[in-house]
C-alpha positions as CSV (number, residue, x, y, z in Angstrom):
1,X,0.0,31.8,-4.5
2,X,1.9,28.7,-5.6
3,X,5.0,29.7,-3.6
4,X,3.0,30.7,-0.6
5,X,0.9,27.5,-0.4
6,X,4.0,25.3,-1.1
7,X,5.8,27.0,1.8
8,X,2.8,26.7,4.1
9,X,2.3,22.9,3.6
10,X,5.3,20.8,4.3
11,X,4.1,17.5,2.7
12,X,3.3,16.7,-0.9
13,X,0.1,14.9,0.0
14,X,-2.3,16.6,2.5
15,X,-5.9,16.5,3.7
16,X,-8.6,19.1,3.8
17,X,-7.9,20.3,7.3
18,X,-4.2,21.0,6.4
19,X,-5.3,22.8,3.3
20,X,-7.9,24.8,5.1
21,X,-5.4,25.9,7.8
22,X,-3.0,27.1,5.0
23,X,-5.9,29.1,3.5
24,X,-7.3,30.5,6.8
25,X,-6.9,34.1,5.7
26,X,-9.5,33.7,2.9
27,X,-13.1,34.4,3.8
28,X,-14.5,31.5,1.7
29,X,-12.0,28.6,1.9
30,X,-14.1,26.3,-0.3
31,X,-14.3,28.8,-3.1
32,X,-10.5,29.3,-2.9
33,X,-9.9,25.6,-3.0
34,X,-12.1,25.3,-6.1
35,X,-10.0,28.0,-7.8
36,X,-6.8,26.3,-6.9
37,X,-8.1,23.0,-8.4
38,X,-9.2,24.8,-11.6
39,X,-5.8,26.5,-11.9
40,X,-4.0,23.2,-11.4
41,X,-2.1,24.5,-8.4
42,X,-3.4,21.5,-6.4
43,X,-4.8,18.1,-7.4
44,X,-7.7,16.3,-5.8
45,X,-6.9,12.7,-5.2
46,X,-10.3,12.0,-3.6
47,X,-12.7,14.0,-1.5
48,X,-10.8,15.6,1.3
49,X,-7.3,14.5,0.1
50,X,-5.0,16.5,-2.2
51,X,-1.5,16.7,-3.5
52,X,0.7,19.2,-5.3
53,X,1.2,18.8,-9.1
54,X,4.4,17.1,-10.1
55,X,6.2,20.4,-10.8
56,X,5.7,21.5,-7.1
57,X,6.5,18.2,-5.4
58,X,9.6,18.0,-3.2
59,X,10.1,14.3,-4.2
60,X,8.7,11.7,-6.5
61,X,5.3,10.6,-5.1
62,X,5.4,7.2,-3.3
63,X,2.1,5.5,-4.2
64,X,2.2,3.5,-0.9
65,X,2.0,6.7,1.1
66,X,-1.1,7.7,-0.9
67,X,-2.6,4.3,-0.4
68,X,-2.4,4.5,3.4
69,X,-4.1,7.9,3.3
70,X,-6.9,7.2,0.8
71,X,-8.5,4.5,2.8
72,X,-7.8,3.1,6.3
73,X,-7.0,1.4,8.4
74,X,-4.9,-0.3,5.7
75,X,-1.4,-1.5,4.8
76,X,0.1,-2.1,1.3
77,X,0.5,-5.7,0.4
78,X,0.1,-8.4,-2.3
79,X,1.6,-7.6,-5.7
80,X,2.7,-4.1,-5.0
81,X,4.6,-5.1,-1.9
82,X,6.1,-8.1,-3.6
83,X,7.3,-5.8,-6.4
84,X,8.5,-3.3,-3.9
85,X,10.8,-5.9,-2.3
86,X,11.9,-7.2,-5.7
87,X,10.4,-10.7,-5.1
88,X,8.5,-10.6,-8.4
89,X,10.0,-9.3,-11.6
90,X,7.1,-7.2,-12.8
91,X,6.8,-3.5,-12.1
92,X,3.3,-3.1,-10.6
93,X,1.2,0.0,-11.2
94,X,-1.9,-1.0,-9.3
95,X,-1.4,-0.4,-5.6
96,X,-2.8,-3.3,-3.6
97,X,-3.6,-3.0,0.1
98,X,-5.4,-5.0,2.9
99,X,-8.0,-3.3,5.1
100,X,-10.4,-4.2,7.9
101,X,-13.0,-2.1,6.0
102,X,-15.1,-3.0,3.0
103,X,-13.2,-3.8,-0.2
104,X,-12.7,-0.8,-2.4
105,X,-11.2,0.4,-5.7
106,X,-10.2,4.0,-6.2
107,X,-9.2,5.5,-9.6
108,X,-7.4,8.7,-9.0
109,X,-5.2,11.2,-10.9
110,X,-2.1,9.6,-9.2
111,X,-3.0,6.0,-9.8
112,X,-5.4,3.1,-9.1
113,X,-5.7,1.7,-5.6
114,X,-7.3,-1.7,-4.7
115,X,-8.2,-2.7,-1.2
116,X,-8.9,-6.3,-0.2
117,X,-11.0,-6.9,3.0
118,X,-9.3,-8.7,5.8
119,X,-10.9,-9.4,9.2
120,X,-8.8,-12.3,10.3
121,X,-6.9,-12.4,13.6
122,X,-3.5,-12.2,11.8
123,X,-4.2,-8.8,10.3
124,X,-1.5,-7.0,12.4
125,X,1.1,-9.7,12.0
126,X,4.1,-8.8,9.7
127,X,3.3,-5.1,9.1
128,X,6.3,-2.8,8.9
129,X,6.8,1.0,8.7
130,X,8.9,2.2,5.8
131,X,10.2,5.6,5.0
132,X,10.2,7.5,1.8
133,X,10.8,11.1,0.7
134,X,7.0,11.4,0.4
135,X,6.5,10.2,4.0
136,X,6.2,7.0,6.0
137,X,3.8,4.2,5.1
138,X,2.6,0.8,6.4
139,X,3.5,-2.2,4.2
140,X,3.4,-5.9,4.7
141,X,6.7,-7.7,5.3
142,X,7.8,-9.9,2.4
143,X,6.4,-12.9,4.1
144,X,3.0,-11.3,4.9
145,X,2.8,-9.9,1.4
146,X,3.2,-13.4,0.0
147,X,0.7,-14.8,2.5
148,X,-1.9,-12.1,1.5
149,X,-1.2,-12.7,-2.2
150,X,-1.9,-16.4,-1.9
151,X,-5.0,-15.8,0.2
152,X,-6.5,-13.5,-2.4
153,X,-5.3,-15.4,-5.5
154,X,-7.8,-17.9,-6.9
155,X,-4.9,-19.8,-8.5
156,X,-3.6,-20.9,-5.1
157,X,-5.3,-24.1,-3.9
158,X,-2.8,-25.3,-1.3
159,X,-1.3,-27.9,-3.6
160,X,1.9,-27.8,-5.8
161,X,3.1,-24.8,-3.7
162,X,6.6,-24.8,-5.2
163,X,5.2,-24.5,-8.7
164,X,2.8,-21.7,-7.6
165,X,5.6,-19.7,-6.1
166,X,8.2,-20.2,-8.9
167,X,5.9,-20.6,-12.0
168,X,2.8,-18.5,-11.2
169,X,4.5,-15.8,-9.2
170,X,7.9,-16.2,-10.7
171,X,9.8,-15.8,-7.5
172,X,13.4,-17.1,-7.6
173,X,14.2,-20.0,-5.2
174,X,17.0,-18.2,-3.5
175,X,14.6,-15.3,-2.6
176,X,12.2,-17.8,-1.1
177,X,15.0,-19.2,1.1
178,X,15.7,-15.7,2.4
179,X,12.3,-15.3,3.9
180,X,12.0,-14.9,7.7
181,X,10.8,-18.1,9.5
182,X,9.7,-16.0,12.5
183,X,6.9,-14.3,10.6
184,X,5.7,-17.7,9.3
185,X,5.7,-19.0,12.9
186,X,3.5,-16.1,13.9
187,X,1.1,-16.8,11.1
188,X,1.0,-20.5,11.9
189,X,-1.1,-19.7,15.0
190,X,-4.1,-18.4,12.9
191,X,-3.7,-20.0,9.5
192,X,-6.2,-22.7,8.4
193,X,-6.9,-24.7,5.3
194,X,-4.8,-23.9,2.2
195,X,-3.1,-21.0,4.0
196,X,-1.9,-23.4,6.8
197,X,-0.3,-25.5,4.1
198,X,1.6,-22.5,2.8
199,X,2.9,-21.6,6.2
200,X,3.9,-25.2,6.9
201,X,5.7,-25.3,3.5
202,X,8.0,-22.5,4.6
203,X,8.5,-23.7,8.1
204,X,9.5,-27.2,6.9
205,X,11.9,-25.6,4.5
206,X,13.7,-23.9,7.4
207,X,14.1,-27.0,9.4
């Protein structure tokens, strides 16, 4: 059954509809799914979302792909995105995302996923599509990830911005200089309060 199911489903992560279609020959699909789960031939990430166990995966599982699928609309951002781009030195296990829905936390067999709520007009600014062997996923650009991080971080008060970036987040000065002013310019149109100060800090550095 392992070989047949693996051949029938092209992706390592899949939803209930995909799994049901692959098991269409069985009279009671739900019962069959229960048996597959009990045998460890598939893993339930959350209700309606599954993956193959590590031994059957075609590539290492990219947590960002899973994050997009667990809860949406959403895009990966904050600490996980900053680590993904190498802006912060730490390896981040908790996958952080932004969503227009309610804030959520999911503890799953493949990791923990945290979603911050974001309703602001700049939600769609600075989101990029990245590719991995596990599939494509939406992730904030380095600039948007830093913006989202500051917005959700109680340590950021809009003052001593250089210290916050280099001491609290431990981002190297040369990496800050490489950020794209065009994204900050887009964010300038909606930023207010302490976030406007962050945007202006980067725009002034580019002048």
